[in-house]
PQR file with spaces between the fields and no chain letter, atoms N, CA, C, O and H, PARSE charges and radii, in Angstrom:
ATOM       1  N    MET     1      13.927  -42.299  -41.249 -0.4000 1.5000
ATOM       2  CA   MET     1      14.412  -43.618  -40.918 -0.0000 2.0000
ATOM       3  C    MET     1      13.621  -44.120  -39.708  0.5500 1.7000
ATOM       4  O    MET     1      13.452  -43.381  -38.738 -0.5500 1.4000
ATOM       5  N    PRO     2      13.134  -45.362  -39.750 -0.5600 1.5000
ATOM       6  CA   PRO     2      12.393  -45.887  -38.604  0.2800 2.0000
ATOM       7  C    PRO     2      13.242  -45.913  -37.345  0.5500 1.7000
ATOM       8  O    PRO     2      14.460  -46.083  -37.412 -0.5500 1.4000
ATOM       9  N    ALA     3      12.603  -45.747  -36.211 -0.4000 1.5000
ATOM      10  CA   ALA     3      13.315  -45.680  -34.934 -0.0000 2.0000
ATOM      11  C    ALA     3      14.165  -46.920  -34.694  0.5500 1.7000
ATOM      12  O    ALA     3      15.277  -46.799  -34.180 -0.5500 1.4000
ATOM      13  H    ALA     3      11.614  -45.609  -36.157  0.4000 1.0000
ATOM      14  N    SER     4      13.682  -48.108  -35.050 -0.4000 1.5000
ATOM      15  CA   SER     4      14.444  -49.328  -34.799 -0.0000 2.0000
ATOM      16  C    SER     4      15.758  -49.335  -35.573  0.5500 1.7000
ATOM      17  O    SER     4      16.773  -49.813  -35.066 -0.5500 1.4000
ATOM      18  H    SER     4      12.779  -48.206  -35.468  0.4000 1.0000
ATOM      19  N    ILE     5      15.745  -48.811  -36.791 -0.4000 1.5000
ATOM      20  CA   ILE     5      16.979  -48.746  -37.576 -0.0000 2.0000
ATOM      21  C    ILE     5      17.922  -47.720  -36.967  0.5500 1.7000
ATOM      22  O    ILE     5      19.124  -47.968  -36.872 -0.5500 1.4000
ATOM      23  H    ILE     5      14.921  -48.423  -37.202  0.4000 1.0000
ATOM      24  N    ARG     6      17.396  -46.571  -36.551 -0.4000 1.5000
ATOM      25  CA   ARG     6      18.238  -45.558  -35.918 -0.0000 2.0000
ATOM      26  C    ARG     6      18.918  -46.109  -34.677  0.5500 1.7000
ATOM      27  O    ARG     6      20.086  -45.817  -34.423 -0.5500 1.4000
ATOM      28  H    ARG     6      16.419  -46.370  -36.628  0.4000 1.0000
ATOM      29  N    GLU     7      18.191  -46.902  -33.904 -0.4000 1.5000
ATOM      30  CA   GLU     7      18.777  -47.486  -32.699 -0.0000 2.0000
ATOM      31  C    GLU     7      19.912  -48.440  -33.051  0.5500 1.7000
ATOM      32  O    GLU     7      20.926  -48.480  -32.355 -0.5500 1.4000
ATOM      33  H    GLU     7      17.242  -47.139  -34.110  0.4000 1.0000
ATOM      34  N    GLU     8      19.751  -49.198  -34.113 -0.4000 1.5000
ATOM      35  CA   GLU     8      20.759  -50.176  -34.514 -0.0000 2.0000
ATOM      36  C    GLU     8      22.023  -49.518  -35.081  0.5500 1.7000
ATOM      37  O    GLU     8      23.126  -49.999  -34.823 -0.5500 1.4000
ATOM      38  H    GLU     8      18.927  -49.165  -34.678  0.4000 1.0000
ATOM      39  N    VAL     9      21.887  -48.444  -35.837 -0.4000 1.5000
ATOM      40  CA   VAL     9      23.044  -47.838  -36.502 -0.0000 2.0000
ATOM      41  C    VAL     9      23.452  -46.504  -35.905  0.5500 1.7000
ATOM      42  O    VAL     9      24.381  -45.865  -36.401 -0.5500 1.4000
ATOM      43  H    VAL     9      20.990  -48.053  -36.046  0.4000 1.0000
ATOM      44  N    GLY    10      22.779  -46.074  -34.855 -0.4000 1.5000
ATOM      45  CA   GLY    10      23.057  -44.762  -34.272 -0.0000 2.0000
ATOM      46  C    GLY    10      24.499  -44.550  -33.892  0.5500 1.7000
ATOM      47  O    GLY    10      25.047  -43.471  -34.115 -0.5500 1.4000
ATOM      48  H    GLY    10      22.025  -46.593  -34.453  0.4000 1.0000
ATOM      49  N    HIS    11      25.131  -45.569  -33.316 -0.4000 1.5000
ATOM      50  CA   HIS    11      26.529  -45.415  -32.907 -0.0000 2.0000
ATOM      51  C    HIS    11      27.451  -45.254  -34.112  0.5500 1.7000
ATOM      52  O    HIS    11      28.475  -44.577  -34.016 -0.5500 1.4000
ATOM      53  H    HIS    11      24.686  -46.446  -33.134  0.4000 1.0000
ATOM      54  N    PHE    12      27.103  -45.868  -35.253 -0.4000 1.5000
ATOM      55  CA   PHE    12      27.894  -45.675  -36.464 -0.0000 2.0000
ATOM      56  C    PHE    12      27.742  -44.246  -36.985  0.5500 1.7000
ATOM      57  O    PHE    12      28.716  -43.611  -37.389 -0.5500 1.4000
ATOM      58  H    PHE    12      26.271  -46.418  -35.332  0.4000 1.0000
ATOM      59  N    LEU    13      26.508  -43.757  -36.967 -0.4000 1.5000
ATOM      60  CA   LEU    13      26.254  -42.403  -37.439 -0.0000 2.0000
ATOM      61  C    LEU    13      26.945  -41.377  -36.552  0.5500 1.7000
ATOM      62  O    LEU    13      27.526  -40.413  -37.052 -0.5500 1.4000
ATOM      63  H    LEU    13      25.717  -44.274  -36.638  0.4000 1.0000
ATOM      64  N    ASP    14      26.886  -41.580  -35.230 -0.4000 1.5000
ATOM      65  CA   ASP    14      27.526  -40.655  -34.304 -0.0000 2.0000
ATOM      66  C    ASP    14      29.030  -40.612  -34.526  0.5500 1.7000
ATOM      67  O    ASP    14      29.621  -39.532  -34.531 -0.5500 1.4000
ATOM      68  H    ASP    14      26.415  -42.363  -34.824  0.4000 1.0000
ATOM      69  N    SER    15      29.660  -41.771  -34.709 -0.4000 1.5000
ATOM      70  CA   SER    15      31.106  -41.796  -34.894 -0.0000 2.0000
ATOM      71  C    SER    15      31.498  -41.198  -36.234  0.5500 1.7000
ATOM      72  O    SER    15      32.558  -40.581  -36.344 -0.5500 1.4000
ATOM      73  H    SER    15      29.180  -42.649  -34.705  0.4000 1.0000
ATOM      74  N    ALA    16      30.664  -41.366  -37.256 -0.4000 1.5000
ATOM      75  CA   ALA    16      30.962  -40.791  -38.568 -0.0000 2.0000
ATOM      76  C    ALA    16      30.896  -39.275  -38.531  0.5500 1.7000
ATOM      77  O    ALA    16      31.695  -38.599  -39.177 -0.5500 1.4000
ATOM      78  H    ALA    16      29.803  -41.866  -37.167  0.4000 1.0000
ATOM      79  N    VAL    17      29.957  -38.746  -37.785 -0.4000 1.5000
ATOM      80  CA   VAL    17      29.786  -37.294  -37.702 -0.0000 2.0000
ATOM      81  C    VAL    17      30.941  -36.657  -36.946  0.5500 1.7000
ATOM      82  O    VAL    17      31.352  -35.544  -37.277 -0.5500 1.4000
ATOM      83  H    VAL    17      29.307  -39.296  -37.259  0.4000 1.0000
ATOM      84  N    THR    18      31.473  -37.341  -35.938 -0.4000 1.5000
ATOM      85  CA   THR    18      32.532  -36.756  -35.122 -0.0000 2.0000
ATOM      86  C    THR    18      33.926  -37.136  -35.595  0.5500 1.7000
ATOM      87  O    THR    18      34.911  -36.609  -35.078 -0.5500 1.4000
ATOM      88  H    THR    18      31.139  -38.244  -35.669  0.4000 1.0000
ATOM      89  N    SER    19      34.033  -38.026  -36.555 -0.4000 1.5000
ATOM      90  CA   SER    19      35.334  -38.480  -37.027 -0.0000 2.0000
ATOM      91  C    SER    19      35.978  -37.432  -37.930  0.5500 1.7000
ATOM      92  O    SER    19      35.300  -36.759  -38.706 -0.5500 1.4000
ATOM      93  H    SER    19      33.233  -38.454  -36.976  0.4000 1.0000
ATOM      94  N    ASP    20      37.303  -37.308  -37.814 -0.4000 1.5000
ATOM      95  CA   ASP    20      38.045  -36.402  -38.689 -0.0000 2.0000
ATOM      96  C    ASP    20      38.374  -37.062  -40.020  0.5500 1.7000
ATOM      97  O    ASP    20      38.831  -36.389  -40.944 -0.5500 1.4000
ATOM      98  H    ASP    20      37.854  -37.855  -37.184  0.4000 1.0000
ATOM      99  N    THR    21      38.149  -38.371  -40.134 -0.4000 1.5000
ATOM     100  CA   THR    21      38.532  -39.099  -41.340 -0.0000 2.0000
ATOM     101  C    THR    21      37.340  -39.454  -42.218  0.5500 1.7000
ATOM     102  O    THR    21      37.430  -40.363  -43.042 -0.5500 1.4000
ATOM     103  H    THR    21      37.778  -38.918  -39.384  0.4000 1.0000
ATOM     104  N    VAL    22      36.235  -38.755  -42.053 -0.4000 1.5000
ATOM     105  CA   VAL    22      35.045  -39.030  -42.852 -0.0000 2.0000
ATOM     106  C    VAL    22      35.288  -38.572  -44.293  0.5500 1.7000
ATOM     107  O    VAL    22      35.730  -37.451  -44.542 -0.5500 1.4000
ATOM     108  H    VAL    22      36.162  -38.016  -41.383  0.4000 1.0000
ATOM     109  N    THR    23      34.990  -39.466  -45.224 -0.4000 1.5000
ATOM     110  CA   THR    23      35.069  -39.126  -46.638 -0.0000 2.0000
ATOM     111  C    THR    23      33.652  -39.050  -47.166  0.5500 1.7000
ATOM     112  O    THR    23      32.907  -40.028  -47.088 -0.5500 1.4000
ATOM     113  H    THR    23      34.632  -40.378  -45.022  0.4000 1.0000
ATOM     114  N    ARG    24      33.276  -37.921  -47.693 -0.4000 1.5000
ATOM     115  CA   ARG    24      31.927  -37.756  -48.210 -0.0000 2.0000
ATOM     116  C    ARG    24      31.969  -37.799  -49.730  0.5500 1.7000
ATOM     117  O    ARG    24      32.793  -37.150  -50.375 -0.5500 1.4000
ATOM     118  H    ARG    24      33.881  -37.127  -47.756  0.4000 1.0000
ATOM     119  N    LEU    25      31.058  -38.580  -50.273 -0.4000 1.5000
ATOM     120  CA   LEU    25      30.936  -38.661  -51.719 -0.0000 2.0000
ATOM     121  C    LEU    25      30.003  -37.577  -52.212  0.5500 1.7000
ATOM     122  O    LEU    25      29.070  -37.179  -51.514 -0.5500 1.4000
ATOM     123  H    LEU    25      30.389  -39.107  -49.749  0.4000 1.0000
ATOM     124  N    SER    26      30.252  -37.112  -53.393 -0.4000 1.5000
ATOM     125  CA   SER    26      29.315  -36.197  -54.030 -0.0000 2.0000
ATOM     126  C    SER    26      29.131  -36.664  -55.467  0.5500 1.7000
ATOM     127  O    SER    26      30.036  -37.243  -56.069 -0.5500 1.4000
ATOM     128  H    SER    26      31.010  -37.435  -53.960  0.4000 1.0000
ATOM     129  N    CYS    27      27.980  -36.409  -55.990 -0.4000 1.5000
ATOM     130  CA   CYS    27      27.642  -36.823  -57.345 -0.0000 2.0000
ATOM     131  C    CYS    27      28.520  -36.060  -58.347  0.5500 1.7000
ATOM     132  O    CYS    27      28.600  -34.833  -58.294 -0.5500 1.4000
ATOM     133  H    CYS    27      27.245  -35.938  -55.501  0.4000 1.0000
ATOM     134  N    PRO    28      29.171  -36.782  -59.251 -0.5600 1.5000
ATOM     135  CA   PRO    28      29.993  -36.089  -60.251  0.2800 2.0000
ATOM     136  C    PRO    28      29.154  -35.338  -61.282  0.5500 1.7000
ATOM     137  O    PRO    28      29.675  -34.501  -62.020 -0.5500 1.4000
ATOM     138  N    SER    29      27.862  -35.636  -61.333 -0.4000 1.5000
ATOM     139  CA   SER    29      26.995  -34.967  -62.296 -0.0000 2.0000
ATOM     140  C    SER    29      26.412  -33.667  -61.750  0.5500 1.7000
ATOM     141  O    SER    29      26.487  -32.620  -62.395 -0.5500 1.4000
ATOM     142  H    SER    29      27.439  -36.316  -60.734  0.4000 1.0000
ATOM     143  N    CYS    30      25.821  -33.749  -60.532 -0.4000 1.5000
ATOM     144  CA   CYS    30      25.141  -32.559  -60.002 -0.0000 2.0000
ATOM     145  C    CYS    30      25.792  -31.996  -58.738  0.5500 1.7000
ATOM     146  O    CYS    30      25.439  -30.898  -58.308 -0.5500 1.4000
ATOM     147  H    CYS    30      25.760  -34.599  -60.009  0.4000 1.0000
ATOM     148  N    GLY    31      26.738  -32.727  -58.133 -0.4000 1.5000
ATOM     149  CA   GLY    31      27.433  -32.250  -56.944 -0.0000 2.0000
ATOM     150  C    GLY    31      26.711  -32.526  -55.638  0.5500 1.7000
ATOM     151  O    GLY    31      27.206  -32.148  -54.576 -0.5500 1.4000
ATOM     152  H    GLY    31      27.025  -33.619  -58.483  0.4000 1.0000
ATOM     153  N    SER    32      25.555  -33.173  -55.686 -0.4000 1.5000
ATOM     154  CA   SER    32      24.789  -33.455  -54.481 -0.0000 2.0000
ATOM     155  C    SER    32      25.519  -34.456  -53.587  0.5500 1.7000
ATOM     156  O    SER    32      26.225  -35.338  -54.076 -0.5500 1.4000
ATOM     157  H    SER    32      25.153  -33.480  -56.549  0.4000 1.0000
ATOM     158  N    ALA    33      25.345  -34.312  -52.287 -0.4000 1.5000
ATOM     159  CA   ALA    33      25.917  -35.257  -51.327 -0.0000 2.0000
ATOM     160  C    ALA    33      24.947  -36.394  -51.032  0.5500 1.7000
ATOM     161  O    ALA    33      25.249  -37.260  -50.210 -0.5500 1.4000
ATOM     162  H    ALA    33      24.771  -33.596  -51.890  0.4000 1.0000
ATOM     163  N    HIS    34      23.797  -36.410  -51.679 -0.4000 1.5000
ATOM     164  CA   HIS    34      22.798  -37.461  -51.471 -0.0000 2.0000
ATOM     165  C    HIS    34      23.144  -38.657  -52.356  0.5500 1.7000
ATOM     166  O    HIS    34      22.571  -38.840  -53.430 -0.5500 1.4000
ATOM     167  H    HIS    34      23.551  -35.708  -52.347  0.4000 1.0000
ATOM     168  N    VAL    35      24.095  -39.467  -51.883 -0.4000 1.5000
ATOM     169  CA   VAL    35      24.617  -40.588  -52.644 -0.0000 2.0000
ATOM     170  C    VAL    35      24.373  -41.877  -51.870  0.5500 1.7000
ATOM     171  O    VAL    35      24.637  -41.952  -50.670 -0.5500 1.4000
ATOM     172  H    VAL    35      24.561  -39.319  -51.011  0.4000 1.0000
ATOM     173  N    ALA    36      23.870  -42.885  -52.565 -0.4000 1.5000
ATOM     174  CA   ALA    36      23.641  -44.194  -51.962 -0.0000 2.0000
ATOM     175  C    ALA    36      24.613  -45.201  -52.578  0.5500 1.7000
ATOM     176  O    ALA    36      24.891  -45.162  -53.776 -0.5500 1.4000
ATOM     177  H    ALA    36      23.655  -42.825  -53.540  0.4000 1.0000
ATOM     178  N    GLN    37      25.117  -46.094  -51.745 -0.4000 1.5000
ATOM     179  CA   GLN    37      25.986  -47.159  -52.204 -0.0000 2.0000
ATOM     180  C    GLN    37      25.105  -48.367  -52.502  0.5500 1.7000
ATOM     181  O    GLN    37      24.278  -48.745  -51.673 -0.5500 1.4000
ATOM     182  H    GLN    37      24.891  -46.126  -50.771  0.4000 1.0000
ATOM     183  N    VAL    38      25.272  -48.975  -53.671 -0.4000 1.5000
ATOM     184  CA   VAL    38      24.445  -50.113  -54.067 -0.0000 2.0000
ATOM     185  C    VAL    38      25.336  -51.244  -54.569  0.5500 1.7000
ATOM     186  O    VAL    38      26.447  -51.018  -55.048 -0.5500 1.4000
ATOM     187  H    VAL    38      25.944  -48.667  -54.345  0.4000 1.0000
ATOM     188  N    LEU    39      24.825  -52.459  -54.448 -0.4000 1.5000
ATOM     189  CA   LEU    39      25.534  -53.627  -54.938 -0.0000 2.0000
ATOM     190  C    LEU    39      25.222  -53.802  -56.413  0.5500 1.7000
ATOM     191  O    LEU    39      24.056  -53.866  -56.804 -0.5500 1.4000
ATOM     192  H    LEU    39      23.923  -52.642  -54.058  0.4000 1.0000
ATOM     193  N    GLY    40      26.258  -53.880  -57.229 -0.4000 1.5000
ATOM     194  CA   GLY    40      26.066  -54.017  -58.662 -0.0000 2.0000
ATOM     195  C    GLY    40      25.705  -55.438  -59.060  0.5500 1.7000
ATOM     196  O    GLY    40      25.771  -56.352  -58.238 -0.5500 1.4000
ATOM     197  H    GLY    40      27.205  -53.828  -56.911  0.4000 1.0000
ATOM     198  N    ASP    41      25.325  -55.627  -60.316 -0.4000 1.5000
ATOM     199  CA   ASP    41      24.939  -56.939  -60.836 -0.0000 2.0000
ATOM     200  C    ASP    41      26.057  -57.963  -60.741  0.5500 1.7000
ATOM     201  O    ASP    41      25.795  -59.141  -60.501 -0.5500 1.4000
ATOM     202  H    ASP    41      25.272  -54.884  -60.984  0.4000 1.0000
ATOM     203  N    ASN    42      27.285  -57.538  -60.924 -0.4000 1.5000
ATOM     204  CA   ASN    42      28.422  -58.450  -60.904 -0.0000 2.0000
ATOM     205  C    ASN    42      29.055  -58.562  -59.509  0.5500 1.7000
ATOM     206  O    ASN    42      30.148  -59.109  -59.366 -0.5500 1.4000
ATOM     207  H    ASN    42      27.498  -56.581  -61.119  0.4000 1.0000
ATOM     208  N    GLY    43      28.378  -58.050  -58.500 -0.4000 1.5000
ATOM     209  CA   GLY    43      28.894  -58.121  -57.136 -0.0000 2.0000
ATOM     210  C    GLY    43      29.757  -56.935  -56.748  0.5500 1.7000
ATOM     211  O    GLY    43      30.189  -56.847  -55.599 -0.5500 1.4000
ATOM     212  H    GLY    43      27.491  -57.605  -58.616  0.4000 1.0000
ATOM     213  N    GLY    44      30.020  -56.023  -57.669 -0.4000 1.5000
ATOM     214  CA   GLY    44      30.806  -54.841  -57.367 -0.0000 2.0000
ATOM     215  C    GLY    44      29.970  -53.779  -56.672  0.5500 1.7000
ATOM     216  O    GLY    44      28.756  -53.919  -56.519 -0.5500 1.4000
ATOM     217  H    GLY    44      29.669  -56.094  -58.602  0.4000 1.0000
ATOM     218  N    ILE    45      30.634  -52.734  -56.263 -0.4000 1.5000
ATOM     219  CA   ILE    45      29.953  -51.629  -55.586 -0.0000 2.0000
ATOM     220  C    ILE    45      29.743  -50.496  -56.582  0.5500 1.7000
ATOM     221  O    ILE    45      30.658  -50.119  -57.314 -0.5500 1.4000
ATOM     222  H    ILE    45      31.620  -52.621  -56.387  0.4000 1.0000
ATOM     223  N    SER    46      28.554  -49.970  -56.601 -0.4000 1.5000
ATOM     224  CA   SER    46      28.221  -48.817  -57.427 -0.0000 2.0000
ATOM     225  C    SER    46      27.592  -47.755  -56.543  0.5500 1.7000
ATOM     226  O    SER    46      27.257  -48.013  -55.387 -0.5500 1.4000
ATOM     227  H    SER    46      27.811  -50.277  -56.007  0.4000 1.0000
ATOM     228  N    TYR    47      27.435  -46.575  -57.089 -0.4000 1.5000
ATOM     229  CA   TYR    47      26.837  -45.462  -56.360 -0.0000 2.0000
ATOM     230  C    TYR    47      25.744  -44.859  -57.215  0.5500 1.7000
ATOM     231  O    TYR    47      25.828  -44.858  -58.443 -0.5500 1.4000
ATOM     232  H    TYR    47      27.707  -46.366  -58.028  0.4000 1.0000
ATOM     233  N    VAL    48      24.717  -44.344  -56.556 -0.4000 1.5000
ATOM     234  CA   VAL    48      23.638  -43.670  -57.270 -0.0000 2.0000
ATOM     235  C    VAL    48      23.281  -42.397  -56.506  0.5500 1.7000
ATOM     236  O    VAL    48      23.176  -42.403  -55.279 -0.5500 1.4000
ATOM     237  H    VAL    48      24.649  -44.345  -55.559  0.4000 1.0000
ATOM     238  N    CYS    49      23.100  -41.325  -57.237 -0.4000 1.5000
ATOM     239  CA   CYS    49      22.696  -40.053  -56.649 -0.0000 2.0000
ATOM     240  C    CYS    49      21.182  -40.073  -56.496  0.5500 1.7000
ATOM     241  O    CYS    49      20.455  -40.242  -57.475 -0.5500 1.4000
ATOM     242  H    CYS    49      23.185  -41.319  -58.233  0.4000 1.0000
ATOM     243  N    THR    50      20.716  -39.900  -55.276 -0.4000 1.5000
ATOM     244  CA   THR    50      19.275  -39.911  -55.050 -0.0000 2.0000
ATOM     245  C    THR    50      18.640  -38.569  -55.410  0.5500 1.7000
ATOM     246  O    THR    50      17.416  -38.446  -55.391 -0.5500 1.4000
ATOM     247  H    THR    50      21.307  -39.762  -54.481  0.4000 1.0000
ATOM     248  N    ALA    51      19.440  -37.579  -55.733 -0.4000 1.5000
ATOM     249  CA   ALA    51      18.913  -36.278  -56.130 -0.0000 2.0000
ATOM     250  C    ALA    51      18.634  -36.235  -57.645  0.5500 1.7000
ATOM     251  O    ALA    51      17.583  -35.756  -58.073 -0.5500 1.4000
ATOM     252  H    ALA    51      20.434  -37.679  -55.749  0.4000 1.0000
ATOM     253  N    CYS    52      19.581  -36.739  -58.447 -0.4000 1.5000
ATOM     254  CA   CYS    52      19.403  -36.624  -59.907 -0.0000 2.0000
ATOM     255  C    CYS    52      19.325  -37.974  -60.610  0.5500 1.7000
ATOM     256  O    CYS    52      18.983  -38.017  -61.792 -0.5500 1.4000
ATOM     257  H    CYS    52      20.434  -37.129  -58.100  0.4000 1.0000
ATOM     258  N    GLY    53      19.631  -39.080  -59.927 -0.4000 1.5000
ATOM     259  CA   GLY    53      19.532  -40.402  -60.524 -0.0000 2.0000
ATOM     260  C    GLY    53      20.785  -40.878  -61.234  0.5500 1.7000
ATOM     261  O    GLY    53      20.808  -42.003  -61.733 -0.5500 1.4000
ATOM     262  H    GLY    53      19.909  -39.045  -58.967  0.4000 1.0000
ATOM     263  N    HIS    54      21.827  -40.062  -61.297 -0.4000 1.5000
ATOM     264  CA   HIS    54      23.076  -40.471  -61.955 -0.0000 2.0000
ATOM     265  C    HIS    54      23.692  -41.628  -61.193  0.5500 1.7000
ATOM     266  O    HIS    54      23.694  -41.621  -59.962 -0.5500 1.4000
ATOM     267  H    HIS    54      21.808  -39.148  -60.892  0.4000 1.0000
ATOM     268  N    SER    55      24.216  -42.621  -61.896 -0.4000 1.5000
ATOM     269  CA   SER    55      24.874  -43.747  -61.237 -0.0000 2.0000
ATOM     270  C    SER    55      26.280  -43.915  -61.803  0.5500 1.7000
ATOM     271  O    SER    55      26.542  -43.586  -62.960 -0.5500 1.4000
ATOM     272  H    SER    55      24.214  -42.627  -62.896  0.4000 1.0000
ATOM     273  N    TRP    56      27.172  -44.428  -60.976 -0.4000 1.5000
ATOM     274  CA   TRP    56      28.563  -44.639  -61.368 -0.0000 2.0000
ATOM     275  C    TRP    56      29.190  -45.683  -60.460  0.5500 1.7000
ATOM     276  O    TRP    56      28.625  -46.043  -59.427 -0.5500 1.4000
ATOM     277  H    TRP    56      26.960  -44.696  -60.037  0.4000 1.0000
ATOM     278  N    SER    57      30.359  -46.165  -60.854 -0.4000 1.5000
ATOM     279  CA   SER    57      31.087  -47.143  -60.036 -0.0000 2.0000
ATOM     280  C    SER    57      32.551  -46.779  -59.972  0.5500 1.7000
ATOM     281  O    SER    57      33.334  -47.479  -59.331 -0.5500 1.4000
ATOM     282  H    SER    57      30.817  -45.873  -61.693  0.4000 1.0000
């Protein structure tokens, strides 16, 4: 991640790591925690696994 982005979101990342209420997503296909949240075509939220390419909503 570029340094400028880390500076902008660093406080969010720090609070997420130390929070007791963090919910981590995992891919239902391969179990990987490498999941990205994406905006769907109809404006809804979808998820895609960056490890295996599986997508779901």
